[in-house]
Every structure is written in structure tokens, then in C-alpha cells.
N, C-alpha and C positions, 0 to 999 in steps of 0.2 A: 461688405467690402464697397467703399465708395470710390468711385474713380473720380478724381478730382479734375479729369480734364473736360467732363461734361458739366453741363450747366444742371442745376438742381430741376430745371423743368424738364429737362433731356432725361435724367435720372428716373424722375418719376414716371414717364411715358415709358422708358425701358423696362421698369419693374411692371408696370400695370400690363403691359404686353405680354407676361409672362404667367399670368394668373390663371389658373385652368379653369375651363368651365366647369360649375358647380362648387367653386369654391370662392373666398371672400378675404379681402385685405381691408384695414380700416385706413381712414385717412392718416391719423397719427402712426399706425404703424408703418406706412410707405414713408411718412415725412421722418420718423427716425433712422430708416434701414437708409435713407438718402442723405442723412447727414443732416436734419434740421429737427430735432426732437420735439421743438414747439412749432412746427410748422404745418399742422394739419389743416389749418384754414388755409395756406398756401395750397397746399394738395388739391382742396375743394375748388379752388379758383383756376388750377390748373385743368381740373377735369371739367369745370363749367365753359370755358375759353379754349380748352386745347383740341386736340386732334379727336374729332369724334368718331373716327372710325377705329379707335381704341376699344376695350372693353370695360368701360367705364362702369359698366351696371355691375360689375364685380368689385367694387369699391363700395364700402358702406361705412356708418359711424361705429364709435365704438361698443354701441349698444345692439349693433346688428340692421339699424334703421337706415330704411330708404330713404333717398335725397328729394326732397321738395323743388329743388332745381333742375334735375334730371328732366330729360325731353319729356312733355307729357306729366310732369309732376311725379310724385310718388305712385299714381295709378300706372304711369308709363314705364317707370322703374319695375313696378311687379309684373305688368305684362310680359316684358322684356326676360324676366328671370323665370316666369312660368314658362314660356317658349323655351328654356334651357332645361326646363324640368325640374327645378328649384321651387320648393314651398316657401310661399310667403305667409306671414301669419297676416289675420284682419286689421292686425293694427301696423301693418307694414313693416315686418321685421323679419328677418333671416336668422337662422340658427346660427350665430357666430361662434358659440362655444365650439360647437361639433365642426362647423365649416371654414374656420379661419385656416389659411393656407399661408406657411413659412417657406420661402425660398431657402435652396439648399445653400446656395451662395448667392451674394449680391454685394 
């Protein structure tokens, strides 16, 4: 459920704060849930320039791939996820199939 009183950026940030440790959402999934089904790149921009205190490490591409634009690149992204106990493959991917998270309401 999209709150039309919040900006897209605010909706994205609100949703990202809810992603539990060890679970993931994709850029496209977040965009669609926030009312812009074609806004995956916009979510990426918000992640890149947005509030660094949010758990952006829990946002990956549709294939579970880590972000090269993450602070420290894919290695930095991998390191912070490993610190959370997440297994990251040698090709910098997480098991999105088993670890994707869907909010009960949004």
C-alpha cells in the first residue's frame, strides 16, 4: 500500500529500513512496491546518494548481484554482508531465491 503523502524517496527509505538482517530486496521490487514499477534505477540513485545509515547492503539486483557502487565496491558490499552472517558467492551474489523478503504490508 503506497502512502501518497510521502515522496518516492521517502517511501524507498522507509521500506529499506524494514528489511530484516539476512534478507534482501531488489531495486525493482522496492521501486514497484513504492509505486514506480520501472524505477529500479531511481532506487539505485537513492541508495547511492541517500542516507548512509540505512541498511542499503540488503538491496541487490534482480539476480542477487552486489553493487559496484557500494562504498568499497562489490568487495565492500560483500564484507558487510559477511559480517551479518550472509554467504556471498565468489561472483559476488547472494541466494536471492531463498533470501528475498516481502513485507506483509507496505
